[in-house]
N, C-alpha and C positions, 0 to 999 in steps of 0.2 A: 454434864456440868459446864456452864459458861465460865470463861476466864476473862478477867479484867486486867489488862496489861498496861503498865507505864513504860514508855520507850524513851530513852535519853540518848541524844547524840550531841556532844559538846564540841564546838569548833573554837578557833582562836578568839573570835569576837562574837560568837553566837551560841545559843543553846536551843537546839531543835527538839521539840517534844511532841509526843502523841499519846493518846489513850486509845487502846483497841479493846473492843468486845469480841473475843475470838479473832476472826480475820477481818472484822469490820472496824475501820477507823472512825471513831466517834468524836474525837477532838484532836486538834493539832495546832501548833504555833511555832514560830521561830523568833526567839527573843534576842534582840541585839544588845550588846554590851559596849558602851562607849569607852573611849580612852580614859575618860574621867572615872568611870565605874571601876576600871581595872587598875588604875594608877596606884592604889594603895598596896597592891600585891607584887612582891618582888619576883615570884615564880608562879608558874601555872598551878602547881599543887596548892599553893596558898589561897587560890580562888575558890577552893572547895566549899567552904562555909557560905560564901556569898552566893555561889551558883545554886547550892542546895536550897537556900532560903527562897531564891527566886522561883525554883521549881515548886516548892510547897505552896507559895503564894499563888502561883498559876492554877494549881489544882483546887485551891480554895475558891478562886475566882470563877472557875467553870463548874463548881459544885460536885467535884469528885472527892469522896472521902478516902483518905489514905487507908483506912481500915478495910475498905472494900476491894483493894487491889489484891490480885491473885499472885502476881509475879512482877518483877522489874527486869527489863532487858536493856543493856547498854552497848554502845559502840565500843568495841575492843580497841585497846591502845597498843603501844609498843611493848611487846613481851618477848619471851624466848620463842624461837621458832616452834610451831606446833601444827599438827594436822588440822584440816578444816573440820568445822562442826560447831555445836553449841556447848559452851563451857559454863559450869558453875563458877561463880566468883568465890574463890576461897582466900584464906589468909595469906598464902604464899603469893598469889596473884596481886593482892592488895599491897603487899610489901614491895613487890617489884615495880608496880605502877607508882606508888608514893615516892619511892627512892629514885625513880626514873632510871632504873638499872639498865634498861635496853634502849633508852633514848627519851627525849622530851617531846611530848605531843599533847595537844589539848584533849584528844579523845581519851587519854588516861583518866581525866576527871570524871567522865561518865561512869566508868567502872567503880571508882572510889565512892561516888555518890550513891550508886545503885546498891553497893554493899552496905553502906551505912544505913540507908533507908530500909533495905531488906532485913537487916539484923534487928532493927527497932520494931519492925512489923512482923517478924518471924515468918517471912515468906521467901521463896527462892529468888535468886537474882542471877542473871546470866550475861555473857557476852556471846556474840555470834560472828564467826569467820573474821577475826581481826586481820589487819594488813600483813601480819607476820606469818600467816598460814604458809606452811612449808611442806610440800609433798613432792619436791623435786626428785626425779630419778637421780641416782648417784652420778651417772655420767654427765648429767646436765649441770652439775656443780663445777665441772672442770673448766678452767680458763687456760690461757697460754702461759701463765706464771703460777707456780705453786703457792705463792704468798697471796694470791688474789683470787680466792674462791668466789664463784657466782653465788648469790644469795636470793632468797625469795621474799620480795616485798612488792605487793601489787594490790589491785582493787578486789580483794578476795570476796568481800561481802556481796558486791554487786555482780561480780562474775559468777559466783556459785548460785546466787539467787536466780539470775536470768538463765543459767544453764538448766536449773531445775524447772523453771517456768517453760522453757523451750521443750524440755523432755515431756512435760505434761501436755503441751500442745501437740506433740508428736505421738502421744499415747504410748510412750515407752518409759521404763525406769531410767533415771539419770545414770545409774550404775551399769547400764547396758549399752551406753552410747559413747562414741568418740566425737567430741565437739571442739571447735575452736571458738573462743569467746574473746572479742575485742572490746574492751572498755575504752570509750573515747570521750575524754573530758579534759580538764586542765592538765592531767597526766594521762598517758596512754599505756595500757598493758594488754598484751595479746597472749592468751594462755591456751595450752593444749590440755584438754580434759579427757583423760582416758579412763573410761569405766568408773567415773565418779571421783577421780583424783587428778589434781592439776600437776602433771608430771614435768612440765616445763613452762616457763613464763619469763618475759623480760622484767628486769628490776626497774619498775616504773617510777620510783620515787626520784632517783637522781642519777641513773647510770646507764640505761640500755634502751635499745629499741628506737622507734620513730621519735623524731622531735614532736612536741605537742604545742598547744597554744602558749605555754609558758615554761616548758622544760626542754633541756638540751638534747636528750636522747644519746645515742651512740656517737662517738667522735673519732676522727682519724688520729691515731696515737701520736704520730710525729708532730702534727700540727698542735695537738693538745700540750705536749711537752714544751714546745717553743712558746706557745701562748702563755703558759704558766710562768716560765722564767723571764720572758720579755716584759711582763707586767709586774712581776714581783708580788703577786697576790698572796694574802694569807689564806689558810684553809677556809675560814669562815667567809671571806670575801669571794673566793672562788665558788663556794657552794651557793652563795646568794646569786651569783651570776648564772649558775647552771640550773637552779631551781627557783623560778619566778621571774627571771629576766632574760630568758632564752626563748627559743622557738619562735612562734609568730610575733611575740612581743618584741624580740630583738630585730626581726626582719621588717615588721610592719608597724610597730609602735602600739599594738593592742592585742589583747588575748580574746577579744570578743568576735567570735566567728560570724555572728549576724552582721556586725559592722563591716567585716571584711567582705562578706558576700554582697552587701550593699555597694561597697566600693567596686567590686567586680562588675556588678550590673550597671554601674556608671562608667564602665570602660577603663578601670584602673588595671592595667596589664601587670603591674608589679604585684598587686594584691592577688590576682589570679594565679600568677606564677608560683608564689610561695604557698598559697592554699593548696594548689595541685601537687606541689612538692611534698607537703605533709601527707596528703592522701596517697601519693605514690609510695612513701615510706611505710604507711600503715598496710597497704596491700602487699608490699614486699615482705613485711613481717608475718602476715598471715600465710603467705606462700612458704616462707622459711620454716615456720613452725609446723606446717602440714607434713613435713618430712619426718618429724618426730613420731607421727601417727602412721607412718608409711603410706601416706596418701589416703588412708581409709578413714574418711571424715564423714560423719552423718549429717552435720549441719554446721554452718558458720553463723555466729550470732554477733550482730553489731549492737552495742548498747552504750549507755552513758549519755551525757547531755548533747554531745556533738552529733549523735545518731538522729537527733531531731532535724538535722539539716539535710534536705533532699539533695542539695548540691554535693555534699560530702558523700552521701550514699551512692549517688550517681557516678561519682569518680571511682569509688572503691569496688563496687559490685561487679562491673564487667571484668575487672582484673582478676577476680578470685572465684567467680561462680563456676569455673571449670573444675574446681576442687570439690565443691559441694554446694548444695542450695544455701542461699543467704536469707536469714531471718533477721528482721530489724525490730528490736525491743528497746526503744529509746528511753532515756532518763535513768536516774539512779535508784529512786524509790528505796532509799536506805532504811527509813523508818519502817516501811512495810516488810523489808527483808529481815530486819531485826525481830519484828513481832512474829513473823511466820517461823523463824528459827526457834524461838522460845515455845511457840504453840505446838510445833512438831514434838517437842519433848513433853510438854504438859499433856498432850493427847496420846502419848505412848507410841508415836510413829518413829521416833528416834530416841536414843539414850543420850543423856547429857554426859559430856566428857569431864574429867578432872584434870586440872592444870597441875602437872607434876614435873618438876625440873630438878635435876641434881644440882645443888648449890655447892660451888667450889669455895 
């Protein structure tokens, strides 16, 4: 039986969509929403009706009947910490996303829309490996202060999809390999995948690891305390500084690695220095996390948008290939990862998980 899948990935100002016939993408688009489009809505959740109508109109435009869909799969949003996998969207998940119980993020919309359409069509709807995937080893949660536990927020969808892709290329099951996966994009996360579980990873959204094109990464504590009190920042102001206005943006005024490489080729020594500093920190993070696997690493995987850069790969690879062979799988391919996650369930290769959280 062939499956026709609708894939939904909602961003802050865009809705990325695809239709898959089994593993083959047959339609895709990225719909941009202007400031004027979104101005009537006070919150992200209030955009649901507008975004849903846009999706239905796109399907009509490309000649795909809603009734022909087999399943809908959405980018998972901010939920309670859960193990990796493909999850059925249930009423509890919908309540948590709609109430923004675990945080506000545009990806919550995708799950809400998928559930609404799936219920109307009486077809299954799923999310796959949301950013809150949490499989950390107990010891990995400990920091130097009991009130500040380490948490798992990272590029779970892309990391796990490319780990499975690498395993297939190696001709071995993902659950039998020890891998280090470095997602290199606007944010950077480096995860230790031990026999199919991500047992340690830096909190890539706002707090740990290498600095990235636009995020701050780990900071020296003493300097951070002085910086906070000297400037008198509010919490929101400080977070805006650290997520979106730090990293290469702060040092070089841009988060565009291609523009930075062009400056390097024109002899800009400052651009070269900070670009190489970011690569240095990425390589150091790969080395650091290899100890979690006792140095027994089958493969190091570089993925994400920055992995398209030969200059970046050339800086990182020589520093880490003594640990394990390096495989480069550039790009994010989120729509494909979502489709394949749902397809594994529909074809009986995996079992769908249920979102079950004890409510206090």
